N, C-alpha and C positions, 0 to 999 in steps of 0.2 A: 497430417500424421507423419511421423518420421519413418524412414526406411527401416524395415525389420532386420536388424543385424543379428538379433538373438532369438532363441526359442526357449520358452519356459514351459516344460512339460510337467503336468500335474496328474499323478495316478496313484491309486491305492497301492499299499506296500504290505506284504504279508510278513509280519514279525511274530506271528503266533496268535493263538486264540485269545489271549488276555490283553492284547494290544491292538488298538485301532490306529493305523499309521497311514500317512499320505506322503509320497515322495515328490519333491519339487526339484527339477533339474534345469539349470540355466546353462545353455551352451551357445557358442558362436555358430552362426549358420555359415558353413563353408561348402566348397565343392567336394571336400573329402567325404569318404564314407562315414568316418567317425568324427563328428564335430567336437572340438575341444571345449572343455569347461570355460565358461566366461569368467574373466578376471579383470581387475582394474577398476578405475573410477566409474565407468558406465555400468559395469556389473554391480558395483556397490550401490549405485543410484537405484537400480532395479530392485535389489534386495531391501534397501531402505524403504522404498514405497510399498514393497510387498509385506514387510513385517507390520507396518502401520495398518495396511488394509486387512491383514489377517486378524489383527486384534480388534479392529473396528472401534467400538466405544469402550472396550475393556482396557484397563490399565495394562501396560506391558513393561517388561524389563529384559535385559540381557544378563546372563550369568557367566562370569569368567572365572577360571580356576587354574590358569597357567600364565606365565609371563606377567604376573600381577604388578611388579614394580614398574615395568614399562607402561602398563595400562594406567596405573595411578598417576605416573608422571604425565602421560598424555592428557588425562582428564584434568589435572591441575593446570597444565599449560593452555588448555583450550576451554576452560570454564565449564567442563562437563561434570554434573553432579554424579556422585557414586557413593556406595555404602559398603564398607568392609563388613561382610556378612558372617564370615567364619575365618578360621586361621588361613585357609587357602581358597577363599571365595570372595569375589567382588561383584556386587549387583549395580548395574547401571540402569536407572529408571528410564522410561520412554523418553525419546529425544525428538526434537523437531527434525524435519526432513534433512536439512543441510548438515546439521551436527551428526545425525545418524549416518548419512552417506559418508562423511569424512571418517568417522570412527570405524565403520565397516571396511572402508578402503584400507585404512591403516592396519587393521587387525585381520585381514582376510585370510592370512596364513594360519590363524588359530582356529581351533574347534572350540565353540562355546555354546551356551544354551540360550533359549528364548522361552519366556513364560508370559502368558496373558490371562488375566482374570482378577476378580475382586479380592482374592487372597493376597494380592500384592499390596493391599492397603496397609498391611502390617507384615513384619518379618516372618518368614516361614523357617524358623531356626532348624528344625529337624531336617528339612530338605536341603537347606544351605550347608549344613554340616556334611550331609551325604554327598553333595556336589563337590565339596572340598576333598572328599576321600575317593569317590567313585566316578567323578566327572558326570557327563550327561546320562550315564546309566542310572543315576539316581532318579530320573524322571519316570522310569518304568512303573513304579508302584504308586506314584502320586499324580500322574498326569490327569486322571479322572477328576481330581479335585479342582483343576484349573479349566478355564475355557480352552486353552491349548498350551502345549509345551513343544519345544522344537530343538533339534540338533542342527546347529549352523556349521556347515563344512564348506564355506564359500570358496576356499582354495580349489576344491574339487567340484564347484558349481552345484552344491546340493543343500537342501533344507529338508529335514525329515520332521513332519508335523505329527504329534501325538495328540489326539483329541477325540472325545466322545461327542462333541458338538459340531465339529466341522467335517464335512464330507469332501471328496474331491470336486464334486459339482459346486458346492458352496464356495470352496476356495477359488475355483475358476470364476464364479459369479462375482466374488469380491475383487479379484486381481484385474480382470479385464478393464473395468473403468479406471482403476487406480494407476494403470500402466499405459494409458493411451498416449501420454506425452513422451514415452520411452520407446526406443527402437527394438521392441520385443513383441513376439507373437506368443500368446498363451494358448497352449494345446492341451487337450485331454485325449489320450489314445482311445480308439474305439474298442 
């Protein structure tokens, strides 16, 4: 098992009565009182494994709504499939681990969305149009239709999961075995 250079904290997040949210925070473990957000290739590797583990057997995708020309160029140059979903929204269907890690490392400074669930078998045009206009706020009223939705803010070391099916305990149960080869400790505060 690798040395634990990082800590991934999983805890419920209060966003109001109509939203069930879980906050995931990935930080570097340092001697400082305030551990900095984890960034870079190793952090992207942790997030790539985490997204796949969260989705489990459900199809998943990433929703981008900014810097789309750069994203399209990257996808074309690296053979990554994507779909133009709306005027300002691009959907990248689930990727193999190495491709996911590289994409997340390249776009860690962007905020983008994550969706998992059978609804991804066909386009969700109303949601994708809303993502183009409102960004990840569009998930607020539709996350119940999916296995999970998420707000990826990896530059700040965070993933906010919106799900009626996943609890913080279930997320920890999924992440621990998926991250055993990574230098990270998965915690759930008492």
